[in-house]
Every structure is written in structure tokens, then in C-alpha cells.
C-alpha positions in Angstrom: 26.7 25.3 -43.6 27.4 26.4 -39.7 23.7 25.8 -38.9 23.5 22.2 -40.5 26.8 21.5 -38.8 25.1 22.7 -35.1 21.8 20.7 -35.7 24.2 17.2 -36.9 26.2 17.7 -33.4 23.2 18.7 -31.3 21.7 15.2 -33.0 25.0 13.0 -32.7 25.0 14.5 -29.1 21.3 13.0 -28.2 21.9 10.0 -29.6 25.0 9.0 -27.6 24.1 9.4 -23.8 21.0 8.6 -22.8 19.5 10.6 -20.4 17.6 9.4 -17.7 14.3 11.0 -16.4 13.3 13.4 -13.8 12.1 10.8 -10.5 10.0 11.6 -7.1 10.7 15.6 -7.7 8.7 17.7 -4.9 5.8 18.0 -6.3 4.9 14.9 -8.0 1.9 13.0 -7.3 0.5 9.4 -8.1 -1.9 7.4 -7.7 -1.6 3.3 -6.6 -3.7 0.6 -5.9 -2.2 -1.6 -3.9 -3.8 -5.5 -3.1 -2.4 -7.7 -0.4 -2.2 -10.6 1.5 -3.1 -10.8 6.0 -2.2 -13.0 8.2 -0.6 -15.7 6.2 -1.7 -16.7 2.5 -5.3 -16.5 2.2 -6.7 -19.8 0.1 -10.3 -19.9 0.8 -10.1 -24.1 0.7 -7.1 -24.4 2.9 -6.2 -21.5 5.4 -10.0 -20.3 7.1 -7.6 -17.4 9.2 -6.0 -15.7 6.6 -7.4 -12.5 4.5 -6.7 -9.8 2.0 -6.2 -6.1 2.1 -7.4 -3.4 -1.0 -5.8 0.0 -1.2 -6.4 3.5 -2.8 -3.8 6.1 -1.9 -2.5 9.5 -3.7 1.0 10.1 -3.0 2.8 13.3 -3.2 6.6 13.3 -3.4 8.4 16.3 -1.1 12.6 16.6 -1.0 15.0 13.9 -1.2 12.4 11.6 -2.6 9.9 11.6 0.7 6.4 11.2 0.5 3.1 11.9 2.3 0.6 8.9 1.4 -3.2 9.3 2.1 -5.7 6.8 1.0 -7.9 3.9 2.3 -8.2 0.1 2.6 -10.4 -2.6 3.1 -9.0 -5.5 5.1 -11.2 -9.2 5.0 -10.1 -11.4 7.2 -12.0 -14.6 8.7 -11.4 -16.1 12.3 -12.0 -20.4 12.4 -15.2 -20.9 14.4 -15.7 -24.2 14.8 -16.7 -26.2 11.3 -17.6 -22.2 10.0 -15.5 -19.2 10.4 -16.6 -15.4 11.3 -16.2 -12.9 8.9 -14.3 -9.3 9.9 -14.5 -6.6 7.6 -12.3 -3.5 8.5 -12.2 0.3 6.7 -10.1 2.4 7.2 -8.3 5.9 6.2 -4.8 6.9 6.2 -2.2 9.4 6.6 1.1 8.8 6.4 4.3 9.8 5.2 7.3 7.6 3.8 11.1 8.0 3.8 13.4 7.5 1.1 16.6 5.4 2.6 17.8 3.8 -0.7 17.8 4.9 -4.5 19.7 3.7 -6.7 22.1 6.3 -9.2 19.5 6.2 -12.2 16.5 6.5 -9.3 14.6 3.6 -10.8 14.4 1.3 -7.7 13.8 3.1 -4.4 13.1 1.6 -0.2 11.1 3.4 2.0 9.7 3.6 5.2 7.0 4.8 6.3 5.0 4.9 9.0 0.5 5.7 9.4 -1.9 6.7 11.3 -5.0 5.1 10.7 -8.7 5.2 11.4 -11.9 3.3 10.5 -14.8 1.0 11.5 -14.8 -2.5 12.0 -18.1 -4.8 11.5 -17.6 -9.1 12.7 -20.1 -11.5 11.0 -21.4 -8.6 8.7 -23.3 -6.6 11.8 -25.0 -9.6 13.3 -24.7 -10.5 16.7 -25.6 -13.9 16.6 -24.0 -17.3 15.4 -25.5 -19.6 12.9 -25.4 -21.6 16.1 -27.2 -19.6 18.2 -23.1 -18.2 19.9 -23.3 -14.2 20.4 -20.8 -11.8 19.3 -19.9 -9.4 22.6 -18.6 -6.8 20.3 -19.8 -7.0 16.4 -19.3 -3.2 15.5 -16.4 -0.5 16.5 -14.2 2.3 16.0 -10.9 1.7 15.7 -8.0 3.3 15.5 -4.0 2.8 15.6 -1.1 3.1 13.1 0.8 1.3 10.7 4.5 0.3 9.6 5.5 0.2 6.2 8.5 -0.8 4.4 7.8 -0.2 0.2 10.0 -1.2 -2.7 8.8 1.2 -5.9 10.7 -0.1 -9.5 9.6 2.0 -12.2 8.6 0.1 -15.0 8.0 3.6 -17.2 8.2 7.5 -16.4 5.0 6.9 -15.7 4.5 3.1 -14.1 5.7 2.0 -10.5 6.0 -1.5 -9.3 5.2 -1.7 -5.6 6.2 -4.4 -3.7 5.6 -4.2 0.3 5.8 -5.5 3.9 3.2 -4.1 6.5 2.5 -4.4 10.1 -0.4 -2.7 11.4 -1.6 -2.1 15.1 -5.3 -1.0 15.8 -6.8 -0.6 18.8 -10.9 -0.8 19.3 -11.2 -4.0 17.1 -12.2 -7.1 18.4 -10.3 -9.7 17.4 -6.7 -8.7 17.8 -4.5 -6.0 17.3 -1.8 -6.4 15.3 -2.1 -7.3 11.0 0.6 -8.2 9.2 0.4 -7.6 5.4 2.4 -8.2 2.1 1.7 -7.4 -1.5 1.9 -5.5 -4.3 0.7 -2.3 -6.1 0.7 -0.4 -8.3 1.6 3.3 -8.9 0.5 5.3 -11.7 2.5 9.4 -11.5 0.8 12.1 -13.0 
């Protein structure tokens, strides 16, 4: 009888309280996919100078909810030229550290600020020197390097699925275009 009474008490105790999940513990890893707008809102018909970016990265949590991020990103942007536009593509690798400066007590919501080193390759007009009207580009392919500062919000939808909102400023040297690019977008992270 005593055994049944202990089991009943244990089941009642579990039913009364809710146990919150352990999140962002040291050693936890995740894979995240992000989609961003670059330098404005991309609209094929109205806005020729905006672009988009897609990224795939791996995150590793360390002490205090902070994270190391390693990944890659593809950025496609257009620059208006007369009645047409010139495409610019950047392929970059990233290594960064994200500092958690706020999280709620239930660990459902995190605010992170991060700094990343970026390096990669840039192609203007698909690597072709001549434009359609015969004008020549000075620089059509180059290696680029620089960094990024990111403000990111993580919202846990479940223990293994996280929704990301982010605002990011990239600065890259060696580019044929301007150095600064502002990105904002959404992402999803799967905790492994």
C-alpha cells in the first residue's frame, strides 16, 4: 500500500507543476537557416537596388547562454545602371561570438548581440567585364573580408525549434561596391 501511495503522490506532484526545459546549456548545438533582406525591401518590380541573403550556420552554446557561430552566407544585390541593373553576388564564410544580454526566467526568449569575422568572394555582373551597352567594369571578381555586428532575438517555439529575428550590419573591404550592407530578416534554428 505504501508503494502505491508514493507513486500516486509523485504523479500528483508532476501534474501540479510544470517543468520548464533546459535551454542554451553549454555544449548544446544547433543548425540555423536564415533569410534576410539587404539594403531595403527587395521587390523585383519597384526597387532595383535592394537584395536578399541566405545563410546556413552551426551554433554552439557555451556558458551563460552565449554562442559561437560558424557558417556561410550568400548575398545577392543589384545596382541600377541606366535602364537595367548590375547584379552583385557575395559568398562569405563567418566565424562569430554572440553574447546573450537578456533572457526571460523561463528561457523562452533571448536577446543576443554578436560580432563576426567574414571572408569570401565577390562576383559583379557574373564575372563578365563588359556590360550590355559596351561599358567595361573595372573590377568584376575579388576576394572580400571584414566583419558584421548582429542583433538577434531567439524565441523558442518548442524545445528543439527556435524562431530567429535579426538585424545585421556588414562591412566588407575589397568589394567593387559600397562597404556597408544592412540586413534584416528571419531564421529558424533546429537544436540538436
